[in-house]
C-alpha positions in Angstrom: 8.8 -57.6 24.1 7.2 -55.1 21.7 8.0 -51.5 21.9 6.0 -48.5 20.9 6.5 -47.1 17.4 9.5 -44.8 17.4 11.1 -46.5 20.4 14.3 -47.4 18.4 14.7 -43.9 17.0 14.1 -42.4 20.5 16.7 -44.7 22.0 19.2 -43.9 19.2 18.6 -40.1 19.8 19.2 -40.6 23.6 22.5 -42.5 23.0 23.6 -39.7 20.7 22.8 -37.0 23.3 24.5 -38.9 26.1 27.6 -39.7 23.9 27.7 -36.0 22.7 27.9 -34.8 26.3 30.4 -37.4 27.4 32.7 -36.9 24.4 32.6 -33.1 24.8 33.3 -33.4 28.6 35.8 -36.3 28.7 37.1 -36.5 25.1 36.4 -39.3 22.6 39.2 -41.5 24.0 38.2 -40.6 27.6 35.0 -42.6 27.5 34.1 -46.1 26.2 30.9 -47.6 25.0 30.2 -49.1 28.4 30.4 -45.7 30.1 28.1 -44.1 27.5 25.6 -46.9 27.7 25.7 -46.9 31.5 25.0 -43.1 31.5 22.1 -43.8 29.0 20.7 -46.4 31.4 21.0 -49.1 28.6 22.9 -52.3 28.3 26.1 -52.6 26.2 24.4 -55.0 23.9 21.8 -52.4 23.0 24.5 -50.2 21.5 25.0 -52.5 18.5 21.3 -52.3 17.5 22.1 -48.6 16.7 25.7 -48.3 15.8 28.3 -50.5 14.1 31.3 -49.3 16.2 32.5 -46.5 18.4 33.8 -44.8 15.3 30.3 -45.0 13.8 29.0 -43.4 17.0 31.6 -40.6 16.9 30.7 -39.7 13.3 27.0 -39.8 14.1 27.5 -37.6 17.1 29.6 -35.1 15.1 27.0 -34.9 12.4 24.2 -34.5 14.9 25.9 -31.8 17.0 27.2 -29.8 14.1 23.8 -29.8 12.3 22.1 -28.8 15.6 24.6 -25.9 16.1 24.0 -24.6 12.6 20.2 -24.8 13.0 20.5 -23.1 16.4 22.6 -20.2 15.2 20.3 -19.8 12.1 17.3 -19.7 14.4 18.9 -17.1 16.7 19.8 -14.8 13.7 16.3 -15.1 12.3 14.9 -14.2 15.7 16.9 -11.0 15.7 20.0 -12.0 17.8 23.0 -10.0 16.6 26.0 -11.9 15.5 28.2 -10.0 18.0 26.0 -11.3 20.8 26.5 -14.9 19.6 30.2 -14.3 19.5 30.3 -12.9 23.0 28.2 -15.8 24.3 30.5 -18.3 22.6 33.6 -16.7 24.2 32.1 -16.6 27.7 33.3 -18.2 30.9 30.0 -20.2 31.0 30.8 -21.8 27.6 34.4 -22.4 28.7 33.3 -24.0 32.0 30.7 -26.3 30.4 32.2 -28.1 27.4 29.7 -30.9 27.7 27.0 -28.5 26.6 29.1 -26.5 24.1 30.8 -26.4 20.8 31.8 -29.9 19.6 34.6 -28.5 17.5 36.4 -26.8 20.3 36.0 -29.8 22.5 37.1 -32.5 20.1 39.1 -31.0 17.3 42.5 -32.3 18.4 41.2 -35.8 18.7 39.5 -35.8 15.3 42.9 -35.6 13.6 43.4 -39.2 14.7 40.0 -40.6 13.4 39.0 -42.2 10.2 38.9 -40.4 6.9 35.2 -40.8 6.7 34.8 -39.1 10.1 37.1 -36.3 9.0 35.2 -35.9 5.7 31.9 -35.6 7.6 33.4 -33.0 9.9 35.0 -31.1 6.9 31.7 -30.9 5.0 29.9 -29.4 8.0 32.9 -27.1 8.8 32.6 -25.8 5.2 28.8 -25.2 5.8 29.7 -23.3 9.0 32.1 -21.1 7.0 29.6 -20.5 4.3 26.7 -19.6 6.7 29.0 -17.3 8.7 30.3 -15.6 5.5 26.7 -15.0 4.4 26.0 -13.0 7.6 29.0 -10.7 7.0 29.1 -7.6 4.8 31.5 -6.7 2.0 33.2 -8.5 -0.8 32.3 -12.2 -1.1 35.9 -13.4 -1.1 36.8 -11.2 1.9 33.6 -12.4 3.7 34.7 -16.0 3.3 38.2 -15.2 4.6 36.8 -13.3 7.6 34.4 -16.2 8.3 37.3 -18.7 8.4 39.5 -16.4 10.5 36.6 -15.6 12.9 35.6 -19.2 13.6 39.2 -20.3 13.9 39.9 -17.4 16.3 36.8 -18.2 18.4 37.4 -21.9 18.6 41.1 -21.5 19.3 40.5 -18.9 22.0 38.0 -21.2 23.7 40.4 -24.1 23.6 43.2 -22.0 25.1 40.9 -20.6 27.8 39.9 -24.1 28.8 43.5 -25.4 29.2 45.0 -22.4 30.9 45.4 -23.0 34.6 45.4 -19.3 35.5 41.7 -18.2 35.6 42.6 -14.5 35.2 44.6 -15.3 32.0 41.8 -17.6 30.8 39.3 -14.7 31.3 41.6 -12.3 29.4 41.9 -14.8 26.5 38.1 -14.9 26.2 37.6 -11.1 26.5 40.4 -10.3 24.1 39.2 -12.8 21.5 35.6 -11.6 21.8 36.7 -7.9 21.4 38.8 -8.8 18.3 36.2 -11.1 16.8 33.5 -8.4 17.1 35.8 -5.9 15.6 36.5 -8.3 12.7 32.8 -8.6 11.8 32.4 -4.9 11.8 35.5 -4.2 9.7 
C-alpha cells in the first residue's frame, strides 16, 4: 500500500505527541509501547518503523517537547507577554492539574536520572538553553542573571512537582502561590 508523501513523518509526529502526553501523565515507566501505540491508533509493529527502542522514543519526546517549550516561550515574549505572566501561568492550578499538557521537566525529571547517558545529555543541552534564554530576559549583571535563571527555573519546577504530589489541596495551592510570588520578586530584584 502506498501512502501520501509525508505520511511517515506525520505518523512519527503523531506518535511523539501521544507519547509526550502519556509520559507526562503516567510517567515513562507507567506506559509501554503497546499503550502508546494503542492510543495512537497504530499497531505495535509500526513503532519500529520510527524508533529503535522505547529509550529512543523517550529521547525524541524530550527533544521535541523541550524545543517546543522554548519556541513557545520565545513567541510569547516576542508578542508582548510579560515574563511574570508566564511564571504565574506556569505555577497555576491548571498546570498542576494537567501534567499531560504541561512542562516535561516537572513531569519526568525524577525518572530521567535513571535513563541512558545519551538521554541525559540531550536533556542537559536543552536545559542549558532554557537557562541561557531565561537569563537573556533578565536585567543586571550577566553572571547574576544566569544564577537567577537557574534558581528561578529550579524553584518553579520544584514547586510544581511539590504541588502535584501534595494530598492537601489548600497546601498545594499555597505552594503554587508562594512560589509564584517569590519567582516574580526574583526577576524584579
